[in-house]
C-alpha positions as CSV (number, residue, x, y, z in Angstrom):
1,G,-92.1,-44.2,135.2
2,F,-93.2,-42.1,132.2
3,R,-92.7,-38.4,132.9
4,G,-94.2,-37.0,129.7
5,F,-92.7,-35.9,126.5
6,P,-89.6,-33.7,126.8
7,R,-89.9,-30.1,126.0
8,R,-87.3,-27.9,124.4
9,A,-85.3,-25.9,127.0
10,G,-86.3,-22.6,125.3
11,Q,-90.0,-23.4,125.4
12,A,-90.4,-24.1,129.2
13,M,-91.7,-21.3,131.4
14,P,-89.1,-20.3,134.0
15,R,-89.9,-21.2,137.5
16,E,-88.5,-18.4,139.7
17,V,-86.8,-19.0,143.1
18,V,-86.6,-16.4,145.8
19,C,-83.6,-16.6,148.2
20,L,-84.0,-15.6,151.9
21,Q,-80.7,-14.9,153.8
22,V,-81.3,-14.7,157.5
23,G,-78.7,-13.9,160.2
24,Q,-74.9,-13.3,159.9
25,C,-74.1,-16.8,158.7
26,G,-77.0,-16.9,156.2
27,N,-76.0,-13.6,154.7
28,Q,-72.3,-14.5,154.5
29,I,-72.9,-17.8,152.6
30,G,-75.7,-16.1,150.6
31,I,-73.5,-13.3,149.4
32,E,-70.8,-15.8,148.3
33,F,-73.6,-17.7,146.5
34,W,-74.6,-14.7,144.5
35,K,-70.9,-14.0,143.6
36,Q,-70.7,-17.5,142.2
37,L,-73.9,-17.1,140.2
38,C,-72.6,-13.8,138.7
39,R,-69.4,-15.5,137.6
40,E,-71.2,-18.4,136.0
41,H,-73.7,-16.2,134.1
42,G,-71.2,-13.5,133.1
43,I,-72.8,-10.7,135.2
44,S,-70.6,-7.9,136.5
45,T,-70.4,-6.7,140.1
46,E,-72.8,-3.9,139.0
47,G,-75.4,-6.3,137.6
48,Y,-74.7,-5.7,133.9
49,L,-73.7,-8.5,131.4
50,E,-70.0,-8.6,130.6
51,D,-68.8,-8.0,127.1
52,F,-68.0,-11.6,126.6
53,A,-71.4,-12.8,127.8
54,G,-73.8,-12.5,124.8
55,E,-77.6,-12.2,125.1
56,G,-78.1,-15.4,123.1
57,T,-76.6,-17.7,125.8
58,D,-78.9,-20.6,126.4
59,D,-79.3,-20.2,130.2
60,R,-82.0,-19.1,132.6
61,K,-80.8,-16.1,134.4
62,D,-84.4,-15.2,135.2
63,V,-84.7,-18.1,137.7
64,F,-82.6,-16.2,140.2
65,F,-82.4,-12.7,138.7
66,Y,-84.8,-10.2,137.2
67,Q,-84.0,-7.2,135.0
68,A,-84.4,-3.6,136.1
69,D,-85.7,-0.9,133.7
70,D,-82.1,0.0,132.6
71,G,-81.4,-3.7,131.8
72,H,-79.1,-4.7,134.7
73,Y,-79.8,-7.9,136.6
74,I,-81.0,-7.8,140.2
75,P,-80.9,-11.0,142.4
76,R,-84.2,-12.3,143.7
77,A,-82.9,-12.1,147.3
78,L,-83.8,-10.7,150.6
79,L,-81.0,-10.0,153.1
80,M,-82.3,-9.9,156.7
81,D,-80.4,-9.5,160.0
82,L,-81.0,-8.0,163.4
83,E,-77.7,-6.2,163.4
84,P,-76.1,-4.2,160.6
85,G,-72.7,-5.9,160.7
86,V,-73.0,-8.0,157.6
87,V,-76.0,-6.8,155.5
88,K,-75.0,-3.2,155.6
89,N,-71.5,-2.5,156.9
90,R,-69.7,-5.4,155.2
91,L,-71.8,-5.3,152.0
92,Q,-71.1,-1.6,151.5
93,K,-67.4,-2.4,151.4
94,S,-67.7,-5.2,148.9
95,A,-67.5,-4.9,145.1
96,H,-71.1,-6.2,144.9
97,R,-72.6,-3.4,146.9
98,N,-74.7,-2.2,144.0
99,L,-75.9,-5.6,142.9
100,F,-78.8,-6.0,145.4
101,N,-82.1,-4.1,145.6
102,P,-81.7,-1.7,148.6
103,E,-85.4,-2.2,149.4
104,N,-84.7,-5.9,150.0
105,V,-82.0,-5.3,152.7
106,F,-83.4,-5.3,156.2
107,S,-81.4,-4.8,159.4
108,A,-82.2,-3.7,162.9
109,Q,-80.0,-2.4,165.6
110,S,-81.0,-4.6,168.5
111,G,-79.4,-7.9,167.6
112,A,-80.4,-11.3,169.0
113,G,-77.5,-12.0,171.3
114,N,-77.3,-15.7,170.2
115,N,-80.7,-16.2,171.9
116,W,-83.3,-18.1,169.9
117,A,-86.2,-16.6,172.0
118,K,-85.1,-13.0,171.3
119,G,-84.7,-13.7,167.6
120,F,-88.2,-15.3,167.5
121,R,-89.7,-12.3,169.3
122,S,-88.0,-9.9,167.0
123,G,-89.5,-11.8,164.1
124,E,-92.9,-11.3,165.5
125,Q,-92.1,-7.6,166.1
126,Y,-91.0,-7.0,162.5
127,E,-93.4,-9.5,160.9
128,E,-95.4,-7.1,158.8
129,E,-92.4,-5.4,157.4
130,L,-90.6,-8.6,156.6
131,M,-93.6,-10.4,155.1
132,D,-94.4,-7.3,152.9
133,R,-91.0,-7.5,151.4
134,I,-91.2,-11.2,150.8
135,Q,-94.7,-10.8,149.3
136,R,-93.5,-8.0,147.0
137,E,-90.6,-10.2,145.7
138,A,-93.0,-13.1,145.2
139,D,-95.5,-10.9,143.3
140,N,-92.6,-9.9,141.1
141,S,-92.3,-13.5,139.8
142,D,-94.4,-14.8,136.9
143,S,-94.4,-18.4,138.1
144,L,-92.8,-18.6,141.6
145,E,-91.8,-22.2,142.4
146,G,-90.5,-21.8,146.0
147,F,-88.0,-20.3,148.4
148,I,-84.4,-21.1,149.3
149,F,-83.5,-20.3,152.9
150,S,-79.9,-19.9,154.1
151,H,-79.2,-19.7,157.8
152,S,-77.5,-21.2,160.9
153,I,-79.3,-23.2,163.5
154,A,-77.0,-22.3,166.4
155,G,-77.1,-18.5,166.7
156,G,-79.9,-16.1,167.5
157,T,-81.1,-14.5,164.3
158,G,-80.7,-17.3,161.8
159,S,-82.3,-19.8,164.3
160,G,-84.9,-17.6,166.1
161,M,-86.1,-15.2,163.4
162,G,-85.5,-17.9,160.8
163,S,-87.8,-20.3,162.7
164,F,-90.5,-17.6,162.8
165,L,-90.2,-16.9,159.1
166,L,-90.5,-20.6,158.3
167,E,-93.8,-20.7,160.2
168,S,-95.1,-17.5,158.7
169,M,-94.3,-18.6,155.2
170,N,-96.1,-21.8,155.6
171,D,-99.2,-19.7,156.4
172,N,-98.7,-17.2,153.6
173,F,-97.3,-19.5,150.9
174,P,-98.8,-23.0,151.6
175,K,-98.3,-24.3,148.0
176,K,-94.7,-23.2,147.5
177,L,-91.7,-25.4,148.2
178,I,-89.3,-24.3,151.0
179,Q,-85.8,-25.6,150.8
180,T,-83.2,-24.6,153.4
181,Y,-79.4,-24.7,153.5
182,S,-78.9,-25.0,157.2
183,V,-75.5,-24.7,158.8
184,F,-75.2,-27.1,161.7
185,P,-72.6,-26.3,164.4
186,D,-69.5,-28.2,165.3
187,Q,-70.6,-30.3,168.2
188,T,-67.1,-30.7,169.5
189,Q,-66.6,-27.0,170.2
190,S,-68.8,-24.0,170.7
191,D,-68.6,-20.4,171.7
192,V,-72.3,-20.2,172.5
193,V,-73.4,-21.8,175.8
194,V,-77.1,-22.0,174.7
195,Q,-76.2,-23.6,171.4
196,P,-78.0,-26.9,172.2
197,Y,-81.2,-25.0,173.1
198,N,-81.1,-22.9,169.9
199,S,-80.4,-26.0,167.8
200,M,-83.2,-28.0,169.2
201,L,-85.8,-25.2,168.9
202,T,-84.7,-24.7,165.2
203,L,-84.6,-28.4,164.4
204,K,-88.2,-28.8,165.4
205,R,-89.3,-26.0,163.0
206,L,-87.1,-27.5,160.2
207,T,-88.8,-30.8,160.8
208,L,-92.3,-29.5,160.7
209,N,-92.1,-26.5,158.3
210,A,-89.5,-27.2,155.6
211,D,-89.9,-29.4,152.5
212,S,-86.2,-30.0,152.1
213,V,-83.2,-29.3,154.4
214,V,-79.7,-29.5,153.0
215,V,-77.5,-30.1,156.0
216,L,-74.1,-28.3,156.0
217,D,-72.0,-29.5,159.0
218,N,-69.3,-27.0,160.2
219,A,-67.1,-29.8,161.4
220,A,-67.1,-31.5,158.0
221,L,-66.6,-28.3,156.1
222,S,-63.5,-27.4,158.1
223,S,-62.2,-31.0,157.6
224,I,-62.6,-30.7,153.8
225,A,-60.8,-27.3,153.8
226,E,-57.9,-28.7,155.9
227,N,-57.5,-32.2,154.3
228,R,-58.8,-31.8,150.8
229,L,-57.7,-28.2,150.0
230,R,-54.6,-28.3,152.3
231,I,-55.5,-25.1,154.0
232,A,-53.8,-25.1,157.5
233,T,-56.2,-22.6,159.0
234,P,-59.3,-22.0,156.8
235,T,-60.9,-18.7,157.0
236,I,-64.7,-18.1,157.2
237,D,-64.6,-16.8,153.6
238,Q,-62.9,-19.9,152.3
239,V,-65.4,-22.2,154.1
240,N,-68.3,-20.0,152.7
241,Q,-66.9,-20.4,149.2
242,I,-67.2,-24.2,149.6
243,V,-70.8,-23.8,150.6
244,S,-71.5,-21.4,147.7
245,T,-70.0,-23.9,145.3
246,V,-72.4,-26.6,146.6
247,M,-75.4,-24.3,146.5
248,A,-74.6,-23.2,142.9
249,A,-74.0,-26.8,141.8
250,S,-77.3,-27.9,143.2
251,T,-79.2,-25.3,141.2
252,T,-77.2,-25.8,137.9
253,T,-80.0,-27.9,136.3
254,L,-82.4,-25.1,137.0
255,R,-80.2,-22.5,135.4
256,Y,-78.8,-24.6,132.5
257,P,-81.9,-26.7,131.8
258,G,-82.0,-29.9,129.9
259,Y,-84.9,-32.4,129.4
260,M,-85.2,-33.4,133.1
261,N,-84.7,-31.9,136.6
262,N,-85.7,-28.5,135.3
263,D,-87.5,-27.4,138.4
264,L,-86.8,-27.4,142.1
265,V,-89.7,-29.7,143.0
266,G,-88.7,-32.3,140.5
267,L,-85.2,-32.1,141.7
268,V,-85.9,-33.1,145.3
269,A,-89.2,-35.0,144.9
270,S,-87.5,-38.4,144.4
271,L,-85.1,-37.8,147.3
272,I,-87.7,-37.6,150.0
273,P,-89.8,-40.7,150.7
274,T,-91.9,-39.4,153.6
275,P,-92.5,-35.8,154.6
276,R,-90.3,-35.8,157.7
277,C,-87.3,-37.6,156.3
278,H,-86.3,-34.6,154.2
279,F,-82.8,-33.9,155.6
280,L,-80.2,-34.2,152.8
281,M,-76.4,-34.5,152.8
282,T,-74.2,-33.1,150.1
283,G,-70.9,-34.0,148.5
284,Y,-68.8,-32.3,145.8
285,T,-65.6,-33.2,143.9
286,P,-63.2,-31.9,142.7
287,I,-63.4,-28.8,144.9
288,V,-61.7,-25.7,143.5
289,L,-61.9,-22.3,145.2
290,Q,-62.3,-19.5,142.8
291,H,-59.5,-16.9,142.7
292,D,-57.4,-19.1,145.0
293,K,-54.7,-20.8,142.9
294,E,-52.9,-22.3,145.9
295,A,-56.1,-24.1,147.1
296,A,-56.8,-25.2,143.5
297,R,-53.4,-26.9,143.2
298,S,-53.8,-28.6,146.6
299,D,-56.9,-30.6,145.4
300,H,-54.6,-33.0,143.6
301,I,-56.9,-35.0,141.3
302,Q,-55.0,-35.5,138.1
303,K,-57.7,-37.0,135.9
304,T,-61.5,-37.0,136.2
305,S,-64.0,-39.4,134.7
306,V,-67.6,-40.1,135.4
307,L,-66.7,-43.3,137.3
308,E,-64.0,-41.6,139.3
309,V,-66.2,-38.6,140.2
310,M,-69.2,-40.8,141.2
311,R,-66.9,-43.1,143.3
312,R,-65.4,-40.1,145.1
313,L,-68.8,-38.7,145.8
314,L,-69.5,-41.7,148.0
315,Q,-66.4,-41.3,150.0
316,Q,-66.8,-39.9,153.5
317,K,-64.0,-37.3,153.1
318,N,-66.0,-35.6,150.3
319,I,-69.3,-35.5,152.2
320,M,-70.2,-32.3,154.1
321,V,-71.8,-34.1,157.1
322,S,-69.7,-35.5,160.0
323,A,-71.9,-38.5,160.5
324,S,-70.4,-41.7,159.0
325,T,-72.1,-43.1,156.0
326,K,-70.6,-46.5,156.9
327,Q,-73.4,-46.9,159.4
328,G,-76.9,-47.1,158.1
329,C,-78.0,-47.0,154.5
330,Y,-78.9,-44.7,151.7
331,V,-82.6,-43.8,151.1
332,S,-81.9,-42.1,147.8
333,I,-79.0,-40.5,145.8
334,L,-79.0,-37.9,143.1
335,N,-75.7,-37.1,141.3
336,I,-75.4,-33.9,139.2
337,I,-72.6,-34.4,136.8
338,Q,-71.2,-31.3,135.1
339,G,-69.2,-31.3,131.9
340,E,-69.2,-32.9,128.5
341,V,-70.2,-36.4,129.4
342,D,-71.3,-39.3,127.1
343,P,-74.4,-41.0,128.6
344,T,-72.8,-44.4,127.9
345,Q,-70.1,-43.4,130.5
346,V,-72.8,-42.9,133.0
347,H,-74.3,-46.3,132.4
348,K,-70.9,-48.0,132.7
349,A,-70.1,-46.1,135.9
350,L,-73.5,-47.2,137.5
351,Q,-72.9,-50.8,136.5
352,R,-69.4,-50.7,138.0
353,I,-70.7,-49.3,141.2
354,R,-73.4,-51.9,141.4
355,E,-70.9,-54.7,140.7
356,R,-68.6,-53.5,143.5
357,R,-71.5,-53.0,145.9
358,L,-70.2,-49.6,146.9
359,V,-73.6,-48.4,148.1
360,Q,-76.1,-50.0,150.5
361,F,-79.7,-48.9,150.0
362,I,-82.8,-49.3,152.1
363,P,-84.4,-52.8,152.0
364,W,-88.0,-51.6,151.5
365,G,-87.7,-49.3,148.5
366,P,-86.1,-48.9,145.0
367,A,-82.3,-49.1,145.0
368,G,-80.5,-46.9,142.4
369,I,-78.5,-43.8,141.8
370,Q,-80.2,-41.1,139.8
371,V,-78.0,-39.1,137.6
372,A,-78.7,-35.6,136.1
373,L,-76.3,-34.3,133.4
374,S,-75.7,-30.6,133.3
375,R,-73.6,-28.2,131.3
376,K,-70.8,-26.1,132.8
377,S,-70.7,-22.3,132.7
378,P,-68.9,-21.2,129.5
379,Y,-67.4,-18.3,131.4
380,I,-65.4,-20.1,134.0
381,D,-62.3,-22.0,133.2
382,T,-62.0,-25.1,135.5
383,P,-58.9,-27.4,135.6
384,H,-61.1,-30.5,135.5
385,K,-63.2,-31.9,132.7
386,V,-65.9,-33.4,134.9
387,N,-67.3,-32.2,138.2
388,G,-69.9,-33.9,140.4
389,M,-72.3,-33.0,143.1
390,M,-74.3,-35.4,145.2
391,L,-77.6,-34.9,147.1
392,A,-78.4,-37.9,149.2
393,N,-80.8,-38.9,151.9
394,H,-79.0,-41.2,154.4
395,T,-80.2,-42.7,157.7
396,C,-76.9,-41.7,159.4
397,M,-78.6,-38.3,159.8
398,A,-80.0,-39.8,163.0
399,E,-76.5,-39.8,164.5
400,L,-76.2,-36.1,163.9
401,F,-79.5,-35.4,165.6
402,K,-78.5,-37.7,168.5
403,G,-75.5,-35.6,169.2
404,T,-77.6,-32.5,169.3
405,L,-80.2,-34.2,171.5
406,A,-77.4,-35.4,173.9
407,Q,-76.0,-31.9,174.3
408,F,-79.5,-30.6,174.9
409,E,-80.2,-33.2,177.6
410,T,-77.0,-32.4,179.4
411,I,-77.9,-28.9,180.2
412,I,-81.7,-29.1,180.3
413,K,-81.7,-31.6,183.2
414,R,-80.0,-28.9,185.3
415,N,-82.2,-26.1,183.9
416,A,-79.0,-24.3,183.0
417,Y,-79.3,-20.9,181.2
418,L,-83.1,-21.1,181.0
419,H,-83.2,-17.6,182.6
420,Q,-82.0,-16.2,179.3
421,F,-85.1,-17.5,177.5
422,R,-88.0,-17.0,179.9
423,P,-88.1,-13.2,179.9
424,E,-87.9,-13.0,176.1
425,H,-91.0,-14.9,175.0
426,P,-94.3,-16.1,176.7
427,M,-93.8,-19.7,175.5
428,F,-90.9,-20.1,178.0
429,E,-92.6,-18.4,181.0
430,D,-94.5,-21.4,182.2
431,G,-92.3,-24.5,182.5
432,N,-90.4,-26.3,179.8
433,A,-93.3,-27.4,177.7
434,E,-91.7,-26.0,174.5
435,F,-88.5,-27.8,175.1
436,D,-90.4,-31.0,175.8
437,S,-92.2,-30.6,172.5
438,C,-88.8,-30.2,170.7
439,R,-87.5,-33.3,172.4
440,E,-90.5,-35.3,171.3
441,V,-90.3,-34.1,167.6
442,V,-86.5,-34.8,167.4
443,T,-86.8,-38.1,169.1
444,S,-89.5,-39.2,166.7
445,L,-87.4,-38.0,163.8
446,I,-84.4,-40.1,165.0
447,D,-86.6,-43.2,165.5
448,E,-88.0,-42.8,162.0
449,Y,-84.6,-42.6,160.4
450,K,-83.4,-45.6,162.3
451,S,-86.5,-47.5,161.4
452,A,-86.0,-46.7,157.8
453,E,-83.0,-49.1,157.9
454,T,-85.2,-52.1,158.4
455,P,-87.6,-54.0,156.1
456,Q,-90.4,-53.3,158.5
457,Y,-90.3,-49.5,158.0
458,T,-93.7,-49.6,156.3
459,E,-95.3,-50.9,159.5
460,W,-93.3,-48.5,161.7
461,G,-95.5,-46.7,164.2
462,M,-98.4,-49.1,163.9
463,A,-98.0,-50.6,167.4
464,G,-101.0,-49.5,169.4
465,A,-102.8,-48.0,166.4
466,S,-105.9,-49.9,167.4
467,A,-105.7,-48.7,171.0
468,A,-108.2,-46.1,172.2
469,Q,-107.2,-42.6,171.1
470,P,-108.4,-39.4,172.8
471,D,-111.1,-37.5,171.1
472,P,-109.3,-35.4,168.5
473,R,-111.8,-32.6,168.8
474,A,-111.4,-32.3,172.6
475,P,-109.2,-29.3,173.5
476,V,-106.2,-30.1,175.6
477,R,-104.8,-27.2,177.6
478,T,-101.2,-27.3,178.5
479,S,-98.7,-24.7,179.7
480,S,-97.6,-24.1,176.1
481,T,-101.1,-23.6,174.9
482,L,-101.9,-21.3,177.7
483,A,-98.9,-19.2,176.8
484,M,-100.1,-19.1,173.2
485,E,-103.5,-18.0,174.3
486,A,-102.0,-15.3,176.4
487,V,-100.2,-14.0,173.3
488,A,-103.4,-14.1,171.3
489,E,-105.3,-12.2,174.1
490,S,-102.5,-9.6,174.3
491,R,-102.9,-9.0,170.6
492,G,-106.6,-8.5,170.9
493,G,-108.1,-11.9,170.2
494,G,-108.1,-12.9,166.5
495,G,-106.8,-9.6,165.1
496,G,-103.1,-10.2,165.5
497,G,-100.6,-10.8,162.7
498,G,-102.0,-8.2,160.4
499,G,-105.0,-10.3,159.4
500,R,-102.8,-13.0,157.9
501,G,-104.5,-15.9,159.6
502,A,-103.1,-18.3,162.2
503,S,-99.9,-20.0,161.3
504,S,-98.7,-23.4,162.5
505,G,-96.6,-23.0,165.6
506,S,-97.6,-19.4,166.6
507,A,-100.6,-18.1,168.3
508,R,-102.1,-15.4,166.1
509,G,-105.8,-15.5,166.8
510,A,-106.3,-19.2,167.1
511,K,-107.5,-21.7,169.8
512,W,-105.1,-24.6,170.1
513,T,-105.6,-28.3,170.7
514,V,-103.1,-31.1,170.7
515,R,-104.3,-33.8,168.4
516,P,-102.8,-37.2,167.4
517,T,-101.9,-37.4,163.8
518,S,-103.0,-41.0,163.7
519,S,-106.7,-40.2,164.2
520,A,-107.6,-42.7,161.6
521,P,-106.1,-46.2,160.8
522,T,-103.0,-45.6,158.8
523,T,-99.8,-47.2,157.6
524,S,-98.0,-43.9,158.0
525,P,-94.8,-43.8,160.0
526,M,-95.8,-40.3,161.3
527,R,-97.5,-40.7,164.7
528,S,-96.3,-37.9,166.9
529,L,-98.5,-35.4,168.6
530,E,-98.7,-32.0,167.0
531,A,-100.5,-28.8,167.7
532,R,-103.1,-27.7,165.2
533,P,-105.0,-24.4,165.2
534,V,-108.8,-24.6,165.3
535,P,-110.0,-21.1,164.3
536,D,-112.9,-19.5,166.2
537,A,-115.6,-17.3,164.8
538,S,-113.3,-14.3,164.8
539,S,-110.5,-16.0,162.9
540,P,-109.7,-14.7,159.4
541,R,-110.3,-18.2,158.2
542,S,-113.8,-18.4,159.6
543,S,-115.3,-18.1,156.1
544,K,-114.4,-21.8,155.6
545,S,-116.4,-24.6,157.2
546,S,-115.4,-25.0,160.9
547,A,-116.0,-28.7,160.7
548,A,-113.7,-28.9,157.7
549,W,-110.9,-27.1,159.4
550,E,-111.3,-29.1,162.5
551,N,-110.7,-32.2,160.4
552,A,-107.4,-30.8,159.1
553,Y,-104.4,-33.0,160.0
554,F,-101.3,-34.7,158.6
555,A,-103.2,-37.3,156.6
556,P,-101.9,-40.9,156.3
557,L,-99.4,-41.6,153.6
558,D,-97.8,-44.6,151.9
559,P,-94.2,-44.4,153.2
560,A,-92.9,-45.5,149.8
561,A,-94.7,-42.6,148.0
562,T,-93.1,-39.2,147.4
563,C,-95.4,-36.5,148.5
564,R,-95.7,-33.1,150.0
565,R,-96.1,-32.7,153.7
566,R,-99.0,-30.2,153.6
567,F,-102.6,-31.1,152.9
568,I,-105.8,-29.2,152.5
569,P,-108.6,-30.0,155.0
570,R,-110.8,-33.0,154.5
571,E,-114.3,-32.2,153.5
572,G,-115.7,-35.3,155.2
573,P,-114.6,-38.4,157.1
574,G,-114.4,-40.6,154.0
575,S,-113.1,-38.2,151.5
576,G,-109.4,-38.9,152.2
577,P,-106.4,-36.6,151.8
578,R,-105.8,-34.4,148.8
579,L,-102.3,-33.2,148.0
580,T,-101.5,-29.6,147.4
581,G,-98.5,-28.2,145.6
582,Q,-97.3,-29.2,142.1
583,N,-95.8,-32.5,140.9
584,W,-95.8,-34.0,144.4
585,Q,-98.2,-36.8,143.6
586,K,-98.5,-40.4,144.8
């Protein structure tokens, strides 16, 4: 449809993005990401522009950097970990030790011990300090668009404290987009016995609290390093360079703007049909590791063209998710093509792909590959004329979630290792209610992705919609809600959380009730039970109408519409939902 008249790149206001790096894995891939951005923008390890990088370059450094008083560039990044191994010790030994703002580096000494509950509890302990730093960085932006999160879902800090930060940021920044780069563990091998618990607990928060999740599968990343780059035993740094290349390529249209896809919201809006189906896979070709000539030679593509790059992006060997794309269908595809490309070549490539039927799309929505053209950095010499990066939403993600769920069921049925969680947080003290909630959310997510393969997806979840539903205003007290109330009481009623208000998923001064999202007739595929806070008189949000807040829920959506998952409360039973956020409109 019509998107308005194009604006010149120099006239558009920059939309800043703040990067949050949580845990050891998140900081390792985050530091490599900033190294890549410095190379592409001609910024030295000290933050100053190189002699060959002039001030008149038509790029947007201020999307990810800001300038200090002396003129050097500082990343809009916060480095957070519960142990000093990466963010302090390793960073101090690197050449980029003076690049980051020291006030944005947070590390504790306790560690999380690969325990989600301990990481979550540590997040609550350091909440005020962490949120103050995030708020300061957000206030330093003229027009903040959102946040990019990098973390792992299998460990303790990236999963536990990362989950807590996701919930807190939904409360503090309800209108800002949250995109995560989440590293999923190799399901065939693991050094952490509680990895299935950590993964399930984090997967629930990613489903409910993130706008877009870019899935990076460790098994697929290792396979690409071994088979595509011919590295016999890839190191962690080499795998992280692959991830940083993908992260940098996915933001290239933000940093080298054209007439379209100039902001993060516009980039992901068309990829996500319904709020929960927001897990994206990536592909990149040709892959070249910087400063690694041997690896560059091993990626043996002799000639690149638009058709060849787009064809390779659809091949399983170049996709960074281990689930097979031969099963299921694509919901949406966005290809970012870098290099000097004639638009007629793009049209010819799309026509050839359509003729060969290389892609199978969903039967209930539009079928087509979106293409965004982007310039390459003038400061990096690459051996190939054309590079391509794919962001895609595919129903095979359900297979990845099924593997995580199967591993979880194997150990939960024996109550194995639960003694490591129960002493760490009140939500685990009384039964397995939290794990049951995670199972319900993930199972619903799998069912929705599988249903998206059928023409009846628009009616998915409507069975029993006319059946009698429990009163949505009636409080339902379960073991998990009792644990949440216990936390609230221990913090002194409604005064916890530094007066920030109650956030979804944590008990900071709120009374909780379980309420069906389908409290009104709807064609929405979202029909799971979710906990919603209903503030009491002492709540910081009591200035709003209590009846209005009690009506807050995930309102019905048209599954074919692209929209944001969060809504403001309804003011009356017939007023309908109103979207928040920018550019996420029906």
